[in-house]
matplotlib code that plots the C-alpha trace (Angstrom):
import matplotlib.pyplot as plt

x = [-5.3, -3.9, -0.4, -1.1, -3.7, -1.0, 1.7, -0.5, -1.7, 2.0, 3.2, 0.2, 1.2, 4.8, 3.9, 1.4, 3.7, 6.6, 4.4, 3.3, -0.5, -2.8, -1.9, -3.8, -7.4, -8.4, -10.3, -13.9, -13.0, -10.3, -11.3, -12.0, -9.0, -6.6, -3.5, -5.1, -4.1, -6.8, -4.8, -1.5, -1.4, 2.1, 2.8, 4.9, 8.3, 7.6, 4.6, 5.1, 8.4, 9.9, 10.2, 9.2, 5.9, 2.5, -0.7, -2.0, -5.4, -5.9, -8.1, -7.6, -10.0, -11.9, -11.3, -14.4, -13.0, -15.0, -13.2, -12.7, -10.8, -7.7, -5.0, -1.5, 1.5, 4.5, 7.9, 10.6, 14.2, 15.5, 17.8, 18.3, 17.1, 19.7, 19.7, 16.5, 14.8, 14.3, 13.8, 10.7, 10.3, 6.9, 6.4, 3.3, 2.1, 1.1, -2.2, -4.1, -7.7, -10.9, -12.1, -11.5, -8.5, -7.1, -4.2, -2.5, -0.5, -2.3, -3.9, -1.3, -3.4, -5.2, -1.9, -3.2, -0.5, 2.0, 5.1, 4.7, 4.2, 7.2, 9.2, 7.4, 8.2, 11.8, 12.0, 10.6, 13.2, 15.8, 14.6, 14.5, 18.0, 19.2, 17.7, 14.6, 11.1, 8.8, 5.3, 3.0, -0.6, -3.4, -4.9, -8.6, -10.9, -8.2, -7.6, -9.6, -12.2, -14.9, -15.5, -16.5, -14.6, -11.0, -10.5, -8.0, -5.3, -6.9, -3.9, -5.5, -6.4, -3.3, -1.3, -3.4, -3.5, 0.4, 1.0, -1.7, 0.0, 3.2, 1.7, -0.3, 2.9, 4.7, 2.0, 2.1, 5.9, 7.4, 10.9, 10.2, 11.8, 10.2, 12.4, 10.8, 10.9, 8.5, 8.8, 6.6, 6.2, 3.4, 0.3, 2.7, 5.0, 1.9, 0.9, 4.5, 4.7, 1.6, 2.5, 5.8, 3.8, 0.8, 3.0, 4.1, 0.8, -0.5, 2.5, 4.7, 5.6, 7.5, 11.1, 10.6, 13.5, 12.6, 10.9, 11.9, 9.3, 9.6, 7.8, 5.2, 1.5, 1.6, -0.2, -2.8, -5.6, -3.7, -4.3, -7.6, -9.9, -9.2, -11.0, -14.7, -17.2, -14.8, -11.9, -11.7, -10.5, -7.0, -5.3, -2.5, -1.3, -1.1, -4.8, -5.7, -3.7, -5.3, -8.7, -8.1, -6.7, -9.1, -12.3, -11.0, -10.1, -13.8, -15.0, -12.9, -13.7, -17.4, -17.3, -15.2, -16.3, -20.1, -19.5, -17.5, -21.1, -19.2, -22.5, -23.5, -20.5, -21.2, -23.3, -25.7, -22.8, -20.3, -22.6, -22.9, -19.2, -18.2, -20.7, -19.8, -15.9, -16.5, -15.5, -13.0, -9.2, -7.2, -7.3, -10.8, -11.0, -8.9, -11.0, -14.3, -12.8, -11.9, -13.8, -14.9, -13.3, -13.0, -15.0, -17.9, -18.2, -18.5, -21.4, -19.7, -16.2, -14.4, -13.1, -16.6, -18.4, -17.3, -15.1, -11.7, -11.6, -12.6, -10.0, -7.1, -8.1, -8.5, -5.2, -2.8, 0.8, 2.2, 5.0, 6.4, 6.7, 8.4, 10.7, 12.8, 14.7, 13.0, 14.7, 12.9, 13.5, 11.8, 12.1, 12.1, 10.6, 7.7, 4.4, 2.1, 2.5, 3.8, 7.2, 5.9, 4.0, 7.4, 9.1, 6.1, 6.7, 10.5, 10.1, 7.4, 9.6, 12.6, 10.2, 8.9, 12.3, 11.9, 15.2, 15.0, 17.4, 16.4, 17.8, 16.8, 16.2, 15.3, 13.4, 9.6, 7.4, 8.9, 11.7, 15.0, 18.4, 21.8, 22.1, 18.9, 19.6, 22.8, 20.9, 18.3, 21.5, 22.9, 19.6, 18.9, 22.4, 22.1, 19.1, 20.7, 23.7, 21.9, 20.9, 17.0, 16.2, 14.9]
y = [19.9, 22.9, 23.9, 27.2, 26.0, 23.5, 26.2, 28.6, 25.8, 24.6, 28.2, 28.7, 25.4, 26.6, 30.0, 28.6, 25.8, 28.3, 29.9, 26.7, 26.9, 24.7, 23.9, 23.8, 22.6, 20.7, 22.6, 21.0, 20.3, 17.9, 16.6, 13.3, 12.4, 9.8, 11.5, 14.9, 16.8, 18.1, 19.8, 19.7, 20.8, 21.5, 20.2, 21.3, 19.6, 16.4, 15.3, 11.7, 12.5, 13.8, 17.1, 18.5, 16.7, 17.3, 15.7, 15.1, 14.7, 13.5, 11.6, 7.8, 5.2, 2.2, -1.2, -0.5, 2.6, 5.0, 8.1, 8.4, 10.8, 9.3, 10.6, 10.3, 11.8, 13.5, 14.4, 16.5, 16.9, 20.1, 22.2, 22.4, 19.5, 17.8, 18.2, 16.6, 17.1, 15.1, 11.3, 9.8, 6.7, 5.6, 3.7, 1.4, 0.5, -2.7, -3.9, -1.5, -2.0, -1.2, 2.0, 5.8, 7.1, 3.6, 4.3, 6.8, 8.7, 11.8, 11.5, 9.6, 10.9, 7.5, 5.9, 2.4, 0.0, 2.5, 0.1, -0.6, 2.9, 4.0, 1.5, 2.6, 6.2, 5.1, 3.5, 6.7, 8.7, 6.5, 7.3, 11.0, 11.2, 9.5, 12.1, 10.9, 12.7, 10.2, 9.7, 7.2, 6.4, 5.7, 3.3, 3.4, 3.8, 4.1, 8.0, 11.0, 10.4, 7.8, 6.0, 2.6, -0.4, -0.7, -3.4, -5.3, -6.8, -5.7, -5.1, -2.9, -0.2, -0.6, 0.2, 3.0, 4.7, 4.5, 5.7, 8.4, 9.9, 10.1, 11.9, 14.3, 14.9, 16.2, 18.5, 19.7, 20.1, 20.8, 20.1, 16.3, 14.1, 11.8, 9.1, 6.9, 3.7, 2.0, 0.0, -1.5, -4.3, -6.9, -5.7, -2.8, -5.4, -6.7, -3.1, -2.1, -5.3, -4.3, -0.9, -2.2, -4.1, -1.5, 1.5, 0.0, 0.8, 3.7, 6.0, 5.5, 9.1, 8.5, 6.9, 3.9, 2.2, -0.7, -2.3, -3.1, -5.7, -7.0, -9.9, -9.3, -10.7, -13.1, -16.4, -15.9, -16.5, -20.0, -20.8, -19.2, -21.5, -24.5, -22.8, -24.0, -24.7, -27.7, -25.6, -25.9, -23.2, -22.4, -21.9, -19.3, -16.2, -17.7, -18.5, -15.0, -13.3, -15.5, -14.9, -11.2, -11.3, -13.7, -11.6, -8.3, -10.3, -11.0, -7.6, -6.1, -8.9, -8.5, -4.8, -4.6, -7.9, -8.7, -11.3, -13.3, -13.7, -13.7, -13.8, -17.0, -18.4, -17.0, -18.1, -15.6, -15.0, -14.7, -11.8, -10.1, -10.2, -8.8, -6.1, -5.2, -4.7, -2.7, 0.6, -0.9, -0.5, -3.6, -3.5, -3.5, -6.1, -8.4, -7.8, -8.6, -11.9, -13.2, -16.5, -16.5, -19.2, -19.1, -22.2, -20.6, -17.6, -20.1, -22.1, -23.8, -24.2, -21.2, -23.7, -23.8, -21.5, -18.1, -17.0, -18.6, -17.0, -13.5, -13.8, -14.6, -11.3, -9.3, -10.1, -12.0, -10.5, -10.7, -13.1, -11.9, -8.9, -6.4, -3.9, -3.0, -4.9, -6.1, -6.5, -9.3, -9.3, -12.2, -13.9, -17.7, -17.7, -15.6, -16.8, -13.6, -14.4, -17.9, -18.5, -21.3, -18.5, -16.5, -19.4, -19.8, -16.2, -16.8, -19.8, -18.0, -15.0, -17.3, -19.3, -16.2, -14.7, -11.7, -9.7, -10.0, -10.7, -12.3, -11.4, -13.8, -13.1, -15.3, -12.5, -11.8, -10.5, -7.5, -7.5, -6.2, -7.6, -6.0, -7.8, -6.6, -3.0, -3.2, -4.6, -1.7, 0.8, -0.7, -0.7, 2.9, 3.9, 2.6, 4.6, 7.7, 7.2, 7.0, 10.0, 10.6, 9.2, 11.7]
z = [-19.7, -21.6, -21.0, -19.8, -17.1, -16.1, -15.6, -13.8, -11.3, -10.9, -10.1, -7.8, -5.8, -5.5, -4.0, -1.5, -0.7, 0.0, 2.6, 4.3, 3.3, 1.9, -1.7, -4.9, -4.8, -8.0, -10.6, -11.0, -14.7, -13.7, -10.2, -11.2, -13.2, -11.3, -10.0, -9.8, -6.8, -4.4, -1.6, 0.1, 3.6, 5.1, 8.7, 11.4, 12.2, 14.3, 12.4, 11.9, 13.9, 10.5, 9.1, 5.7, 5.8, 4.1, 4.3, 0.6, -0.8, -4.4, -6.9, -7.6, -8.9, -7.7, -9.4, -11.6, -12.6, -10.5, -9.4, -5.6, -3.2, -1.3, 1.0, 2.0, 3.5, 1.7, 2.9, 1.2, 2.1, 3.3, 1.0, -2.8, -5.0, -7.1, -10.8, -12.2, -8.8, -5.7, -6.5, -4.9, -2.8, -2.2, 1.1, 1.3, 4.9, 6.4, 7.7, 9.6, 9.1, 7.2, 8.2, 7.6, 9.4, 9.8, 7.5, 9.6, 7.0, 6.2, 9.7, 12.3, 15.2, 15.5, 16.0, 15.0, 16.2, 17.6, 17.6, 13.8, 13.2, 14.8, 12.9, 9.7, 10.4, 11.0, 7.4, 6.0, 7.9, 6.4, 2.9, 3.5, 4.9, 1.7, -0.3, -1.4, -1.3, 0.4, -0.4, 1.7, 0.7, 3.2, 0.4, -0.6, 2.4, 5.2, 4.8, 5.7, 3.4, 4.4, 0.8, 2.5, 3.7, 2.5, -0.3, 1.7, -0.4, -3.9, -5.9, -8.3, -5.8, -3.7, -6.8, -8.0, -4.5, -4.8, -8.3, -8.2, -5.0, -6.8, -9.6, -7.1, -5.2, -8.3, -8.8, -5.3, -5.2, -8.8, -7.5, -7.3, -10.1, -12.5, -11.0, -8.3, -6.7, -4.3, -1.2, 1.5, 4.3, 4.7, 2.8, 1.6, 0.1, -1.6, -2.6, -3.7, -6.1, -7.5, -8.1, -9.9, -12.3, -12.7, -13.4, -16.7, -18.2, -15.9, -15.5, -18.5, -18.2, -15.0, -14.7, -12.5, -10.7, -8.4, -5.8, -2.0, -0.6, 2.8, 3.8, 1.3, 1.4, -1.7, -2.8, -0.2, -3.1, -3.5, 0.1, 1.1, -0.8, 1.4, 4.1, 4.8, 7.8, 8.7, 9.8, 13.6, 15.9, 15.5, 19.0, 19.9, 18.4, 14.9, 15.1, 16.3, 13.5, 11.0, 11.9, 12.0, 8.5, 7.0, 7.9, 6.3, 2.9, 2.8, 3.7, 1.0, -1.6, -0.8, -1.5, -4.5, -6.2, -6.3, -8.8, -6.1, -4.3, -0.8, 1.0, -0.5, 1.5, 4.8, 7.8, 9.6, 12.0, 9.2, 7.7, 10.9, 11.8, 8.5, 8.5, 12.3, 11.3, 8.0, 9.9, 12.4, 12.6, 13.1, 17.1, 16.9, 14.2, 16.5, 19.6, 17.7, 16.4, 19.8, 20.1, 16.4, 14.4, 10.5, 10.1, 12.0, 9.4, 6.2, 5.2, 2.4, 1.1, -0.5, -3.3, -4.5, -7.1, -8.3, -5.6, -6.3, -9.9, -8.5, -5.5, -7.8, -9.9, -6.8, -5.1, -7.1, -7.3, -11.0, -11.3, -14.6, -16.9, -14.3, -16.1, -13.0, -10.3, -7.2, -3.7, -1.9, 1.9, 3.8, 7.1, 6.9, 10.4, 9.5, 10.7, 9.9, 6.3, 6.6, 5.1, 2.8, 1.0, 0.6, -1.1, -3.6, -4.6, -4.9, -7.0, -9.2, -9.8, -10.8, -13.2, -14.6, -15.2, -13.0, -12.1, -8.4, -5.4, -2.1, 1.4, 4.1, 7.9, 10.9, 12.6, 13.2, 10.6, 8.6, 11.0, 9.2, 10.1, 9.2, 6.0, 4.9, 5.8, 3.8, 0.7, 1.0, 1.2, -2.1, -3.8, -3.0, -3.7, -7.0, -7.7, -6.6, -8.7, -11.9, -13.7, -14.4, -17.7, -20.4]

ax = plt.figure().add_subplot(projection="3d")
ax.plot(x, y, z, "-o")
ax.set_aspect("equal")
plt.show()
């Protein structure tokens, strides 16, 4: 893009944003470039129970490189930005489903899982109060665009949706800094770790400072291949949660990775179930999975054939090569992402020489105790105290 064109678009965006209007439609010549802003729509105070909010639409890519539209939310602190601009904290949300509008960031109206939504809005409020601009992607397929089922736990597109939103937000609001960090819980912790790794090669122009991952999904690709038609129904809440996460993983893998040949592992019931939940949010998926076991979906073990290799490439969290510190907050009593998986990740990070710190809790999934909050405070204060790198 020529400098004159970029300056003209930036000045136009700033003028429209000051009036609270729809901001900067993307030009057709650059509409498919990842990170290009399509529009930013200012929202009234109270949206997400916060202030300074906007719904953002932008371009990102599928894992095959195809350009696709995505959406998210952006919040900017009130007042004058500091020298160098407002630092950015990306917030990656937890599991919400597979269909359009399930992400509840650009469109919080569906209010999927209200209690978790309130908790996540509270975390974004905290970052905003610290002096961060906050951006929150819906992820591919979960926003205002119906782009097919969400590739659930696909690291590549989670990271791309996050990084491309950071880039688009800086086009919408020129007062945002190059300095940024990323945080997230559950699926969002997985996405945050992916973003931390992917930014090394996709956003070298930005000044990345680190990652906060709360009970992140990890090493699922090592556990999932034990599944097969021999798996009996698992009773109780743990079994219900497991069933409700297992099926969406197969939906996402099936859509994003034809080489995994997911259909060859499914029973007729399995194919019907996966097709029936492709547009659903998590509550509907959980309801659909009532009385349906993992074993009944599968016609052969997932350990056979091409699926294990495709699954590793699809979702594995990198365990070395990060260039900024990681704060890992894990509950040893977590059953949603079983705590043995957390300890596998900790051991892998240690073996890979990753710069990370772990703070433990004994709460439920993604619950934060005072020690965890203190660690978050320390982590964010360090970012705010360090000037933007040239």
